[in-house]
N, C-alpha and C positions, 0 to 999 in steps of 0.2 A: 504493500500500500504506500510505502514511503516514496517510491519512484513515481507513483501515480499522483501523489500530492505535489511533488516537486515539478512535475510536468504541467499540471493544471493551474497551480496557484503561483502567481508571480507577484511577490512583494519586495524581495530583496534585490538590490542592484548587484551585490556581490555575495556569494555564498562562502564566506570565510569567517570563522570556521564552520558556521551552522547553516543548514539549508532550511527551506520552508517546512519540510516534514519534521526536522529536528524540533522546531519551535512548536508545531502543532502537537506532536507526540509528547513534548514536555508538559503541555497543558493537560493532556490526557493522563499522563503519569501522576501529575499532581492531584488530580481528582481521584485517581484510583487509590492512592494511599490515604485519602481523606483530607487533603489540603482544602482549605476554605478561602485562601487568598493567594495572590501571586507571590507574596513573600515566603510562602511555605515551600516554594521551589528550592530555597536554600537548604532545607532539610535533606532533599534528594541529593543535592550536590555533596553534602558532607557524609552521607550514609552509603558506604560502599556496598553493603549487603543488599540494600534496596535497589541500587543501580544494577547489580548483578542479576537480581531477581527479574528486573524489567528488561535486561539486555541492553542497558544504556551505558555507554562508556564515558560520555561526557554530556553535560547539560548546560544550557545558557543560564546565567545568573538572573535573578528577578528583574534587575534593571534592563538587561538586554531583552528579556522576554517581554517586558512592558513596552519597550520601544517597538518591538515587532507588532504587538497588538494595536498600537496606535496607528500603524500603517495598514492594518488589516481592514479593508473597506468592503462595501457591498459586493463589488465584483469578485473579490477574493472569497467572500462567504459563499456566493453562488457556485463558484468553482469547487470549493471544498464540499458543498452539498452534493454536487454531481459525483465526485470521487466516492463519497460515502454511499450514495445510491448504487454505484457500480460494485462496491464491496458487498453490500447487502445482497445484490443479485448473484454474485459469484458464490457466496456462502449458501444461499438458498438452492442454487443449482447443484452444488456439490452434495448437499444434504438430501435433496428431494428429486434430483434429476431435472431434465429440461421440460418435462411435461408439466403443464399448468396444474396447480392445486385447485381444489374446488372453490373455497371461499376465504376471503380475508375480512376479518372484523377489525375495523380501524376506529380507534377511540380518539375523540377530541376532548381535551381537558385544559383548564387554566388554573393557575395557582397564584395566590397573593403571597409575595415574599417581602416580609418587613425588613427594613434595614435601620441602622442607627447613624445619625449624623446627616446633615443636609447637603453636603458637598458631593453628591452622587449624580452624575449625568443621567437624565431620563427618569429619575425617581420622582414620585409625586404622591399625594394622598389618595389612597385606594378607597373602594366602596365600603371597606370594613373600618375605615377611619384611621388606619395605620399609614405610615410613610414607607414607600418602597416601590417594588416593581410588580408587574402583572404578566408574567410569561405564560405562553400556551405550549402544549405538547400534542403532537400527533404521533400515535403509537400503534403498533400492531398487537392486538389484544392477545392472540394466541401465544406469543413469545415475549411480550413486553418490550420488544425492540422499539427504540425511539426513532421515528422517521423524520421528524422535524421538531426542533426546539427553538422558540423565538421569544426573545425578551422584548418587553414593551414598557411604555410609561405606566406608572401606577394607576392612573385615573381612566384608562381605556376600558371599553366594554369587553366582555369575555370573548366575543366572536370577531373582534376587530383584527383584520389581517389574516384570519384563518383560511378564508376562501382562496386567497392568492397562493398560500403555501400548499393547500390541498391540491390545487390545480397543478403545481409543480411536481408533486409526488405521485399523482394518479397514473402517469405513464408507467412508472416502475411497478405499481400494483397490478395494472391491467395486463402487463406483459407476463406476469407470474401467477395470476389468479383468474379463474373464470368469472367470479362474482366478487364485488367489493361492497361491503355494507359499512357505511360510515355511521358511527354512533356518537351522540352527544346529548346533553340535557337541553332543556328548552331555551337556554341562553344561546345555543348554537343553531337553533332552528331559524336561520335567516335566509332570505331569498337568494343571496349570492352563493351560499353553501349548497342549497338545493340545485342551483343552476350548474355548479361544477359537477355534481353527481350526475345530473341529466346529460351534460355534455359528453361524459364518458360512458353513458348508459349504465350507470350504477345506482346505488340506493343510499338514502339517508334515513336513519331511524332515531326517533327521540326516545331517550331512556331516562329513567329517574336516577338521581344520584345514588351510587351504591349498587346498582344493578350490574 
C-alpha cells in the first residue's frame, strides 16, 4: 500500500528522508497504539519495541508530521481515499473471490466529539450544547470497516455532506455487491441521500437508533 500512497498522493517537493506513505502510516501507527494527539508520535520514536512490532525503522518527529498535515489538502485527501478504496477491494477479492457478494449493509452515523479549549479550527457549539466537532462515519455493517470518515464543524446537521461522500463510495460497493442497503436514522432521511441511492439503483432504509 505504501507504493500506492506515494504514487497517488503528492504533497512533498522532496522525499528526504520521508515519503508521503511514511507520514500517512505514522498517523496510523499513532492511532493504533492509542495516541490521542500528534505529540504522542514521540513515544513511537523512543520505543524500539513498538517500532519493531509495527515494522517501522524510523518515524518523523511530531513537528515534521505536523508540517506534513498542514500541506495535506482536499486533493490529497481524495487521492488517499481512492488508495484506501482500492485496498478494500483487493482485500475483499482475496477473501471472497471476484464474484459479487449478495448484499452490503452500509451504516450512516454521526458523533459529537467534545473538545476543551477554543483554539481549534472548525470547532463550534454542537446541538448537545458542548464545544467540539460533529464527524460522520460511513461503514460496512457486516465487518465494521470504515469506508469514509469526515470531520465537520460542531454546529452542522447530522446529514450535512453525507450524500456527497456516499456518492463517492457507491462505485466501490456496487462493483463488489449485488445489492447495497444504506441505513441511517431519521436524521439521514434527506432527499439528497435518497437520490444517491436511486442513482445507483440501490436502497435506503430508516432504522431506529440501536437497531
